[in-house]
C-alpha positions, 0 to 999 in steps of 0.5 A: 172925430176931431180928437182922432184926426188931431192924433193922426195929424200929430203922429204924422207930424212926429213921423215927418220930424223923425224922418227929417231928423234921420236924413239930417243924421245921415248927412251929418256923418256922410264923408262929404258933410265932414269935408272942411275947407281951410280957414283961408286959402293957401294963397292967402285969400283976399281974391288974389291981388298979386300973381307972378307969371311962371312960363312953363313953355320950353324954348322952341316948342309951339304948343303947350298946356298945363292942366293940373297940379298936385299937392306936392307941386307937380304940374301935368300937361302937354308940350308939342303933343307930348304928355309930361310934368313940370316941378313947380318948386323949381325956379325955371321948371323944366318940362319932363316928358312921360313915357309912352309918346304922343298924348296928354297928361290931364290930371294928377292926385296927391300921390303923383299918379297921373292920367291922360290919353294916348292914341291907345286910349285912356292912360294911367302912369303910377308916377312920372317915371313909370310906363303908361298903362292902357285903361280897358275899353269895353268891346266895340269902343274905339277910344277914350280919355282919362280926365281925373284921378282921386286920391283913392285911385278912381279914374274918371273920363270918357269913352267913345263908341261903340263903333256902330253908334256914331262914336257916342261919348260915355262918362266912365270910371275905372278903379285902377286895381279892379278894371272898368266900372260903369 
């Protein structure tokens, strides 16, 4: 009895250890496990003891927001309800409106693809001079916004509707070349 119970317990421990080792192996080869931070932040680290203010608001405008910056230094945001960009490498960055009119530019990836919203719903710009593309909404949904875009072109955001449900907000993702996914 005791030896048989001891052998079962040993096998159980071995099975548990094998399972845990398998999990560790899976996580060690997972892309997120391989993501590495640089040794120190590009800003020099040390907690940011000194910053220089750069005013992005154009003269004469009343409302503006900067939301994101790409690796190439392009800032996206909005001035007076117009989506646009600033080139942060300029000494005095000029606001350049995006095509499409009223809305907001909320995110930009390393390829300078931009996402945001307009009265038509969630928007995607392939670059700063491109016309916007309306991202699809499912039947019955009334509006939405694109809040972020990955380097792989996956767009995330939210949609509102269906119109018969008090305009609930749903988390959403789009693959730029494949349409809407949930």
